[in-house]
C-alpha positions as CSV (number, residue, x, y, z in Angstrom):
1,X,0.3,0.2,-0.3
2,X,1.2,4.0,-1.1
3,X,0.6,6.5,1.6
4,X,0.1,9.5,1.1
5,X,1.3,11.9,4.4
6,X,1.5,14.9,5.6
7,X,4.5,16.1,8.2
8,X,7.8,15.0,8.6
9,X,9.8,11.3,8.4
10,X,9.7,11.4,12.0
11,X,6.4,10.4,11.4
12,X,7.0,7.2,9.2
13,X,7.1,4.5,11.7
14,X,3.6,5.4,14.3
15,X,2.0,5.6,10.4
16,X,3.7,2.4,9.6
17,X,2.1,0.7,12.4
18,X,-1.0,2.2,13.2
19,X,-1.7,1.4,9.5
20,X,0.3,-0.8,8.2
21,X,4.0,-1.8,9.3
22,X,4.6,-2.4,5.2
23,X,3.6,0.4,3.9
24,X,5.5,2.9,1.4
25,X,5.2,6.3,2.8
26,X,4.9,9.5,0.7
27,X,5.9,12.8,3.0
28,X,4.2,15.8,1.0
29,X,4.8,19.8,2.2
30,X,1.0,20.8,2.6
31,X,-2.6,19.5,2.6
32,X,-3.9,20.3,-0.9
33,X,-0.4,18.2,-2.0
34,X,-1.2,15.3,0.1
35,X,-4.5,15.6,-1.8
36,X,-4.1,16.5,-4.8
37,X,-1.2,12.8,-4.6
38,X,-4.7,10.9,-3.8
39,X,-7.0,12.4,-6.8
40,X,-4.0,12.0,-9.1
41,X,-3.9,8.1,-8.3
42,X,0.0,8.3,-7.1
43,X,-1.3,7.0,-3.5
44,X,-4.4,4.5,-2.5
45,X,-4.1,7.1,0.8
46,X,-3.8,9.9,2.4
47,X,-3.2,11.4,5.8
48,X,-4.2,14.1,6.6
49,X,-5.2,16.6,10.0
50,X,-9.0,18.4,10.5
51,X,-8.7,19.3,13.7
52,X,-5.8,20.7,16.1
53,X,-5.8,21.9,19.6
54,X,-5.1,25.8,18.1
55,X,-7.1,26.1,15.9
56,X,-9.9,23.6,16.4
57,X,-10.5,22.2,12.4
58,X,-9.1,22.5,10.0
59,X,-11.1,24.1,6.6
60,X,-8.2,23.7,4.2
61,X,-9.1,20.0,4.4
62,X,-13.0,19.6,5.0
63,X,-13.0,21.9,2.0
64,X,-10.9,19.7,-0.4
65,X,-13.2,16.4,1.4
66,X,-16.5,18.1,0.6
67,X,-15.4,19.9,-2.6
68,X,-14.1,15.8,-4.4
69,X,-16.7,13.5,-3.0
70,X,-13.9,12.2,-0.9
71,X,-14.5,9.2,2.3
72,X,-12.7,8.9,5.9
73,X,-12.2,5.7,6.9
74,X,-10.2,7.2,10.3
75,X,-10.6,9.5,12.6
């Protein structure tokens, strides 16, 4: 499985343990690029934040989910 992920490569081990320990992780610089990789079929799924403790809901992620009718697998 190829997973697109937002964030530093330091998250690699944790992400692999939560999803698939044999997954190929591809890192992207921002939410838009991470979702675009999914839309372009460069990855099979993408991990992006939907909220954080400082600002609450991340509207860009929510807007992209709605605009492209993407589904949330795990929260």
